[in-house]
MIDREN-808803 format. One record per residue (C-alpha): residue in one letter; z, x, y. Coordinates in steps of 0.2 Angstrom, whole numbers, plus 2048, in hexadecimal, padded with zeros to 3 digits. Layout:
# MIDREN-808803
AZXY;...
***
This chain:
# MIDREN-808803
X77A7498F3;X76C7548F5;X7697628E8;X7667728F2;X7687848EE;X77778D8F6;X78279C8F5;X79479B8F0;X7A27A88EF;X7AF7A58E2;X7BE7AF8DC;X7C47AF8CA;X7CE7BA8BE;X7C97BF8AD;X7D07CB8A0;X7C37D989D;X7C57E388D;X7C17F5893;X7BD803886;X7CE80A88A;X7D77FA886;X7CD7F8877;X7D2809871;X7E4806874;X7E47F686A;X7DB7FE85C;X7E780D85B;X7F680085B;X7F07F884B;X7EC808842;X7F780F834;X7FD821835;X7EF826829;X7E181D832;X7E8824843;X7E883683C;X7D6834837;X7D282D848;X7DA83B852;X7D1848847;X7C084084B;X7C584185E;X7CA85385C;X7B9857855;X7B084E862;X7BA851872;X7BB863878;X7C985F884;X7D585A876;X7DF86686C;X7EB86585E;X7FC86B863;X804877856;X817875855;X82288084B;X82F873848;X82886184A;X83885A845;X83F85F856;X83285585F;X836843859;X835834865;X84682D862;X84F81D867;X85E814862;X85E80385B;X8677FE86B;X858802875;X85C81387D;X856824879;X85E83086C;X869838879;X87182887F;X87E827871;X88981D87C;X87E80E87A;X88380C867;X88F7FF864;X89B803855;X89C7F184F;X88A7E984F;X87A7EA858;X87C7D885D;X8867DE86C;X8777E7873;X8737E3885;X8617DE888;X8617E9898;X8617F988D;X8517F4884;X8427FE88A;X8367F4894;X8237F3894;X8228008A2;X82C80C898;X82381988D;X82B825881;X823836883;X827844878;X824854881;X82B86587D;X83785E870;X83F85187B;X83E83E87B;X83A83988D;X839828895;X82F8258A4;X82F8178B0;X81C8178B5;X8158178A3;X80D825899;X7FF8288A5;X8098318B2;X80F83E8A5;X7FE8488A5;X8018578B0;X7F68668B5;X7FA86F8A5;X7F886B892;X7FF85A88E;X80685887D;X809847875;X813845865;X80C83585F;X80B840854;X75680F791;X750814782;X75A81A773;X74B81D769;X74482A775;X755832776;X756835763;X74D846765;X75984C773;X76285C76E;X77585976C;X778869775;X775860785;X785855782;X78E86577E;X78A86D78F;X78B85E79A;X793850791;X7A5857792;X7A485B7A4;X7AD86C7A1;X7A687C7A8;X7A988C79F;X7A48977AE;X7B289F7B9;X7AD8A57CA;X7B28B77CF;X7BC8BC7DE;X7C98C87E3;X7D38D07D5;X7E38CF7E0;X7ED8C07DB;X7FB8C37E6;X7F68B67F3;X7F38A97E6;X8028A97DB;X8088997E1;X7F88907DC;X7F78987CB;X80088A7C1;X7F587D7C9;X7E58857C2;X7EB8867B0;X7E78747AB;X7E08647B1;X7E48527AD;X7D884B7A0;X7CD83D7A5;X7CA82E799;X7B7831799;X7B9844796;X7C5840787;X7BA83477F;X7AA83E782;X7B284D778;X7B684176A;X7A483A76B;X79D84C769;X7A784F759;X7A683E750;X794839754;X786845750;X77783A753;X77083C765;X76B82A767;X77C824761;X78483076D;X77A82977B;X780817776;X79181E776;X790825787;X78A81478D;X79980C785;X7A581878D;X79D81579E;X7A080279C;X7B3804799;X7BE7FC7A7;X7CE8027AD;X7D77FA79E;X7CC803792;X7C37F378D;X7B07F078B;X7AB7E879B;X7997E4796;X7917DA788;X78A7E477A;X7797DA77C;X7777E178E;X77A7F3788;X76E7F177A;X7617EA785;X7637F8792;X761805785;X7537FC77C;X75C7FC76B;X7637EF75F;X7747E7762;X7797EB750;X7777FE754;X7827FC764;X78F7F375A;X78F80174D;X79280E75A;X7A0803761;X7A9802751;X7A9815750;X7AF816762;X7BD80A75F;X7C5817753;X7C7823761;X7D7829769;X7E1820770;X7DF811765;X7DB80076E;X7CC807778;X7BB7FE778;X7C37ED775;X7BA7DE77B;X7CA7D377D;X7DD7D477C;X7DD7CE76A;X7D17DC765;X7DA7E976F;X7EB7E5766;X7E27E4755;X7DB7F6757;X7EC7FD75B;X7F47F474C;X7E67FA741;X7E980C746;X7FC809741;X7F7801731;X7FF7F1736;X7F07E5737;X7F57DA728;X7F07C7726;X8007C172E;X7FE7CC73D;X7EB7C773F;X7F17B573F;X7FD7B974D;X7EF7C2757;X7E47B3754;X7F17A875C;X7F67B276B;X7F67A2776;X80479B76B;X80E7AB76E;X80B7AA781;X812798780;X82179E776;X81D791769;X82779875B;X82578A74E;X81278A74F;X81279D74D;X81C79C73E;X81078F736;X80179A73B;X8077AA735;X8117A4725;X8207AF728;X8327AC72B;X83C7AE73C;X8417C0739;X82F7C6734;X8287BD744;X8347C574F;X8307D6748;X81D7D274A;X81F7CD75C;X8297DD760;X81B7E7759;X80E7DF764;X8197E1773;X81A7F376F;X8077F5770;X7FD7FA780;X7F17EC786;X7E97F9792;X7E7809788;X7DD811796;X7EC8127A2;X7F182379B;X7E182A7A3;X7D882A7B4;X7E88237BC;X7E78247CF;X7F482E7D8;X8018227E0;X8028267F2;X8138267F9;X81581B809;X819826818;X82481C824;X81F81C836;X83181883C;X841821836;X852817837;X86381E833;X875819837;X87C821846;X88D82A845;X89481F853;X88D80F84C;X87D80684D;X86C80D848;X86181B84E;X84F81784E;X842825850;X82F82884D;X82B83283E;X824843844;X81A845834;X80F836838;X80C83984B;X7FD84384F;X80085185C;X7F2853869;X7F185A87A;X7E5859889;X7E086B88E;X7E08698A0;X7DD87C8A4;X7CE87C898;X7C786D8A1;X7C98758B2;X7C18858AD;X7B287D8A5;X7B08708B3;X7B087E8C0;X7A38888B6;X7978798B4;X7898768C1;X77E8688B9;X7838568BD;X7808508AB;X78C85E8A4;X79985A8B1;X7988478AC;X79A84C89A;X7A985789D;X7B28498A8;X7AE83C89B;X7B684788E;X7C584A899;X7C883889D;X7C683388A;X7D3840886;X7DF83A893;X7DD82888D;X7E082D87B;X7F0835880;X7F582688A;X7F181B87B;X7FB82586F;X80982587B;X80981287C;X80781086A;X81681A866;X820811873;X81B80086D;X81F80485B;X83080B860;X8347FB86A;X82F7EF85C;X8387F984F;X8487F985A;X8487E785D;X8457E384A;X8547EE846;X85E7E5853;X8597D484D;X85B7D883A;X86B7E283B;X8747D782F;X8677DA822;X8697ED824;X87C7EC823;X87E7DE815;X86E7DC80C;X8607D080A;X86B7C1808;X86F7C381B;X85D7C5821;X85A7BA831;X84A7AF833;X83F7B983F;X82D7B5846;X8227C0851;X8267B5860;X8387BA85F;X8347CD861;X8277CA86D;X8327C1879;X8407CE878;X8357DD87C;X82A7D2888;X8197D587F;X80C7CA877;X80E7C4865;X7FD7CB861;X8047DC866;X8137DB85B;X8077D584D;X7FD7E584F;X80C7F084F;X8147E9840;X8037EA835;X8037F9829;X813801832;X821805827;X83380982B;X83F814820;X85080B820;X86080E816;X85B80080B;X849807807;X83880880F;X8327F7816;X8227F281F;X8277EB830;X81F7DA82C;X82C7D981E;X83A7D582A;X8317C5830;X8357B6826;X8347A3829;X84379982D;X84B78C822;X85677F82A;X86977E827;X86F76D820;X87E76E82C;X87477283B;X87978483C;X86F79483C;X85F793832;X85D79D822;X84F7AA820;X8427A6812;X8447B780B;X8567B5809;X8547A4801;X8477AB7F5;X8547B87F0;X8617AB7EE;X8557A17E2;X8527B17D8;X8657B47D6;X8687A37D0;X85B7A47C3;X8607B57BD;X8727AF7BB;X86E79F7B1;X87479D79F;X86A798790;X873787790;X8717837A2;X85F7877A8;X85E7827BB;X84F7777BF;X8477777D0;X8517677D5;X86176F7D0;X85D77E7DA;X85A7737E9;X86B76B7E7;X87477C7E6;X86B7837F5;X86F7737FF;X8817757FA;X880786802;X87877F812;X86678280E;X85B773812;X84C776806;X84076B7FD;X83C76C7EA;X82A7717ED;X8307807F8;X83B7857EA;X82D7847DD;X82278E7E9;X82F79C7EB;X83279C7D9;X81F79E7D5;X81E7AC7E2;X82C7B57D9;X8227B37C9;X8307A97C1;X82B79C7B4;X83078A7B4;X8417847AD;X83877E79D;X83078E79A;X84079879D;X84A78D792;X83E78F784;X83D7A2786;X8507A4786;X852799776;X8457A176C;X8467B3773;X8377B876A;
***
């Protein structure tokens, strides 16, 4: 066959990731905090977007029952169980929940057709020697980090009464607290500089995180001088700071309590025996009787191995749920999106029309049209994100109804495919929806991924057991075991198989280790010795 050039016409199909599709996928996997930051950036960049101010955002909540209908369809609730839900009542891919003017609206043509000719709202809502001559007043003015100047302003405090208490005091920091003691107890400027360096090397537990040799080399001084300053710093409050290991940290605190006698020092030198609960070896090492050893161990347990935890603590951020779940008076569950996590933005169509009519240059008109299209796509993407989250949360609630009613022992095995098939979406979409999304339920706040659990077969061929429920069962068995009858992993397997759970010994060991439960040998030793 001759090789000659020729022209061919072929047809093929391919999936193209348009910028709009990429944006929708990106928004779907963002948490509520990340979504708020993203929308704020869009509001700053796009003049066609505006933030809708709502006097009562709680009235504008996209809501849906666990049975698949909207909030007004109370007749869809079944008083007995969600298992009676008809699949026809579940929202389809074409449906989209729009939250306009305080109402939850379902459209058949998707979110794109909801954009009208008016404002559209979406509620998807060195050297120490050279330092020796430094005036110590430099530390007094800058070392503490405290400013004595107070800015002036209005003499009228009527508008700031609510903030007055918040300005009276501030939580002390660890470095500020130590610097104040450093200025009082150490007068030599060079030693103060060494002290500052040692303070800076403290880790979050209050321990020295760098060898003294490195600090001495960096400051061009002797290691003995650094060690001398360290000995002074180790007497600062709170006791236990500037330790280099656990033994030293505990010894510093015991020294402050005047309890660091030879027996206690011997106990500190054998912390490995204490960790293994080897009571006989500890008695020989410390040279005390049972009662004294028990008292000594109790004193050590009362100490704080991380003395810096009282300072510089990060504020614990409370999880804000994306979905709110509550029992419905007529039975079933009501599922709604949390209005506090949904950004409220609108496309100002009137402003777009005015600006476009007043624009004559081609480049400017193209820019305005691009901004308008980008705003519309953002609104549509937010619509679709809210709808998808609501559909996934609704189906999870329906599937795990027994868990919400009876507890973790009744959790069903569930995988992404089960949800994806019911709501006719791809597994990757469900995976994105359940990442960093939280639901507030009568049993607490859970990440959506918590409700997905592997299946463990039933010995009788019946319904499979959830891995989470099996873990709970293992923990309950171990919590209820007596001192005379410690359950081994093999024994736990036998008990579970009697209850219909087909599980291997290595799986029980894996679950037990995940729950941070020691082995049967360690538990037996702990309960017998009770140190």
